[in-house]
C-alpha positions, 0 to 999 in steps of 0.5 A, a space after each residue: 990917210 985915215 985921220 983924214 979919210 971918211 967912210 961910210 955905209 947905211 944899210 935900211 930896211 923899210 916897209 911900205 903900208 897904206 891905208 885908205 877910205 874913199 867915198 865917191 857920190 854924185 857931188 861929193 867925193 873924199 878920199 883919207 888915209 895914212 901911210 906908216 912907213 916903218 924903218 931902220 937904219 944902220 950907219 957904219 962911219 969912219 972919220 978921224 980913225 974913229 968909227 961909229 956906228 949908230 942906229 936909227 928906227 923911226 916910224 914916218 907917219 904921212 896921214 891925208 884927207 881929200 874932199 872935193 864938193 861940186 856944186 855944179 858940173 862946173 862949180 867945184 870947191 876942194 879941200 886937202 890936207 896932208 902931212 910928212 915925216 922928216 928925219 934927220 940925216 944920220 950923219 947929222 946924228 952924229 955926236 962928232 966935232 970936225 975942226 980940221 977947219 978951224 974957223 969952220 966948225 961942224 958939229 953934229 946933235 944926236 938929239 935931233 929929231 923928225 920935223 913933221 909938215 902940215 900942208 891945208 889947201 882950199 880951192 874954188 873953181 867955177 866955169 861958165 861954158 856959155 861965157 867961156 868964163 871962169 873963175 877961180 880962188 885958193 889959200 895954202 897954209 904950211 908948218 912944220 914942227 921941229 923943223 931942221 936947220 944949221 944953227 951957226 956960231 960967229 967967234 968974233 976973235 977969230 972970225 970964224 964960224 961954229 955950224 950945228 944942226 938943230 930944230 927949230 919950230 916958228 915955220 909957216 907960210 901962210 897964200 893965197 891967189 884969185 884970178 879969173 879969165 873973162 871972154 868979150 862977146 865975139 869971143 874973139 879976145 879974152 882976158 885972163 889976170 891972176 894974183 898971188 899973195 904970200 908971208 
């Protein structure tokens, strides 16, 4: 039954280009670069007896930066930043309303934009070989621009709902950790502690 069946065929052309620059010194190590992924996706999608053939052309840009500074052989600090693109699915981009279930209607959104997530991390670590004790602490930050989520609207009269993908901003989180290892003088007993906080 062509009115009740769905058919889809994806054809994707993608390239992967990566450029990086590295520095390796006695106390300093750095690696930075960018990964580019130009791609093109063709979709043949037949639903409710209608054939849709959208084409998506995008450029994924994934930059990265990694810096590590060593105060000594046992103490270092590391700072990392990276970004990643995420494309909406082709079916989410279709301008289609599926109301086969009137209590659960789904819609596409041809205006969806790609999302981009940035992660930033900083970590400090030190270790004492004589006492076999260690200390570590770190912080994390993550933010997503144009995050792809589902907008749900409820109909109070029918009790049904309509779901549509949409871009939203303001999604971020931050966290930190602190911990360490303490070894008693006779080195038969070791105490470990580690704590996290996230918001």
